[in-house]
N, C-alpha and C positions, 0 to 999 in steps of 0.2 A: 511623606510630609517632610519638607525642607527644615533645616536647623535655622532658628532665627540669627541673622548676622550679628544683632547685639541685643542683650537682655540687661536691663537695669531693674534690680529688685530691691525696693525699700532702702533706697540710698540716703544715707545721712552724712552731711559734711559740715564739720565745725571748725571754727577759728577761734583761737585764744585772744582776747583782748584784755585791756586793763580793767574794763568792767566786768569781766567774766567771759563765759563762752558764748560765742555768737554762732547760731545755727543757720548757715546760708542755705542749706538744702535739707529738707525734713520729709523723709519717707516718701521719695519719688520712685516711681515704677513705670516702665514702658519696655516695649520691644519692637524691633523691626525685622521684616522679612527682606530677602534680596529683592532689589528693585524698587523698594518702598521709599516714599518721600514723607518725612515726618518733620513738622513745624513746632518749635518751642517758642511760644510767644509770651512777652510780658514786659513790664517797664524795667528800667535799669535797677539792678539790686534784687531783682526777684529771684536770682539763683540759676539763670539759664546758662550763662557762660561757665559758671562754677561746675555745673553738670557735665559739660563736655570736657573742660579741662581735666576733670577727675578721670574721664575715660582715656585721656591721652597721658595720664599720670604727669601733669604739668602745673599742679596746684602749687602756689606759693603761699606758705604759712598755714594752709588748710590741711585737714586731714580727714580721711573717710573713716568715720566713727562706727559705722555698721552698714550692712546691706552688701549686695553682691553686684558684680559687674561681669558679664560674660561676653566674649567676642568670638564668634563661630564656635560656640559650644565650649570654650576654653575659660575657665575662671581666672580672671585677670589678677586676683589677689595672690595667686600662686606663681605669677610670672616675675622673674628676677628684673632688676633694673637693666642689665645687660640684654637680656631677651626683649624687654619693652623697647629698647632702642631700635632693635631690628623688626619689630611690629610696626613702628611709625613709619609711614609712606607705603610699607609692602602690604599691610592689612587695614591700617587705619590711618587717615590723613586728615590734616586741618587746613581749612582755608581760612586765614585770619581776618580780622576786622580791619586792621591797618596794614595794608600791602606795603607801604613805604617803610614803616618801621620793622617789617619783617624780612625785607631784602636787604642784602649787604650793599651799602653805597659805594663801596670801592671795587666790587667785582661786577664783571660783565654778566649779563643774564645767563649766556650759555655756561659759563664757569660754575654759577650757582647751581643749575639745573645738573650739571655733571657731577657736583658733589654728591647729590643724592644717590646716584648709582655707585660711585667710590665708595661711600659710607656702607653700602650694603653688599660690597664685594662682587658688584656686577662690572665685569671688564669688557671693554670694547677696544677696537682699533680707533684710531683718530677719525677715519672716515665713517665708521659704523656710529660712533658717537654723534658726530655733526649730523647725519642722517636722522638719528632718532630724535634729537633735539629740534631739528627742523620740522619733523612730523608732529611733535607735541605742540610746538607753536602753531602749525597750521591747524591742527585738531581744535584749538581753542580761538581760532579766528584772527590770529596774528601772523603778520609776514615774517618769514624764516630769518630776516635781516635783524630782528629784533634781538637774536642771541648775541649780537655783537655789541648791543647797547648797555649803558649804565641805567639803573633804576630812575635817576633824575631826569633821564632823556625821555621817559614814557609819561603818558597821561595817566589819571587815577584809574580809568578803566582798563587801560592796557596793562598796568601793574597788577591789578586784580586778576586779569586773565592769566598773567605769568604765573600768579600763586595757584591758579586752578591747574595749570599745566604741570607745576611741580607737584601738586597733589595727587595727580593721576598718573605720574611717571612709572610707578612700579604697580599700576593697576590694583588699588586696593578694594576690598569689599564694603568699606564704610568711610564716607566723606563726611567730615563735620564742617559745616560752614558758618563760621561766628560772625553775624552780621556783615556779610561780604560786601554789601552795597550802600552801607551807612553814610559813607563820605562821597557818594556819587550823585550826580543829577538823575531825574527821573528817566530820561531816555537811557542813559548808560546803565542804570539799575536793571532795566528789563533785558538789555543785551547782555549784560553779565549773567543774569539768572538763566537766559536762554542758553547761553554757553554751558553753564553748569548743568542744566538739564539734559542737554545733548551728550555731553560726555559721559554723564552718569548713566543715561541709557546705553551708551555704547559698551560700558563696562558691566552693566547689569548690577552696579553697587546700590547700596542703601544710602540715603542722605538725611542727616539731621540739619535743617536750617534753623538757626537762632536769629530772632528779630523781635521788633515791637510794632511793625508796620502790618496790621491786619489785611490790608488790601493786597500787599505785595505777597503775602503768605498764601492768600486765596488763589493767586495765580500760579503758585509753584508747587505747593504740597498737596497731599491728598488727605492726610490725617493731621489733626492739630492737638497739641497740649498746651494749656493755658497755665502759666506759672503766676503765683502771687504770694509774696512774702515767704519764699522758699518751698512753698507746696505746690504740687500740680493738682489744681483745683478743678480741672475738667480736661476730659480728652474725648475725641471723636472724630468723624469725618468732617472736613470742611463744610461740607453742604448741611450736615445736621447741626453742627455748632452755630452756623449763621442763621439757619432757620429757626432753632429753638435752643438758644443759649441758656444753660441752666444756672450759671453762677453770675452774681451781680458784678463782678469785676469783668467777665467776659462781656457782659452786656454794655458796660461802660466802654470797653475797647471798641465794640462794634459801633456804638452811637458816636464815637469820636471821629468816625470817618466822615469826610465831606460828602454832602448829598445835595443834588438840585432839587430834590422832591420834598424836602422839609426844612424848615428854619427853626433852629433852636438855640437857646443860650448855653454857653459851656458851663457844666456843673462839675466841680471837683469834690473831693471828700474820701471817696473809697480808697483812693491811692495816695494819701498825703504821706510825706516823709516820715520815717521813724528812726528813732536812735537804736543802736544795737542793743542797749540794755533793756529797752522796752519791746523790742522785736518779739521775744517769745511770750510776752504777754499779749500779743495780738493788737497792740495798741495802733 
């Protein structure tokens, strides 16, 4: 039996605020096997991105109060900051939500991709490096000439594909995709997810896709986790969750999808905004 790529066990993440401790993630557990696609879906502030930023050790102001995270059987709490730096891109990579803010505006794409290899001590001749970068760009459906361009010369979809190419450069076993299509139109969204799915299959990597679009999730992931107010309130296969949702919030997300078969007025209430101080009371 293979070791899970990632295991998250009873994860709790807190932030200190003027009004007290704000619990952003509360007792979240899940695991992924090699090649599996898992989606975390929920509204903004539900704890989705905080969970994967904890996996990357990139929390700002937050702390893991309890729980365990393992990557390929290794307890991440025992990994030093220097070792963690070497894990990023090599074993675990992040495809960010805002590609433009993640790419350096004053460096050409090829230089930024080359920095990944340099930072991990991977040396190439100039010809070898150029060939590898061309192959990575081709792998995500971009022309090799993109390596000579600056980020502002690319469309939103092209920038996101560059981020995918950077994320797979060192062939990681886990790819974290934090709403990678949120700023793109519908056609480009599907193209970017198709690219992500293709390279994920080539690597045999596991993927965690973060988002709030249930329809988009249904087209990409095989297993789904629904987050609400910091808790993982429901998990299961996409087929089971859509056929028989167990939680009221899951039903609300599914019912919010446009349909030609039914006409309903929009009803809110289950997901009204909460103040951090009221969060833990479940208000």
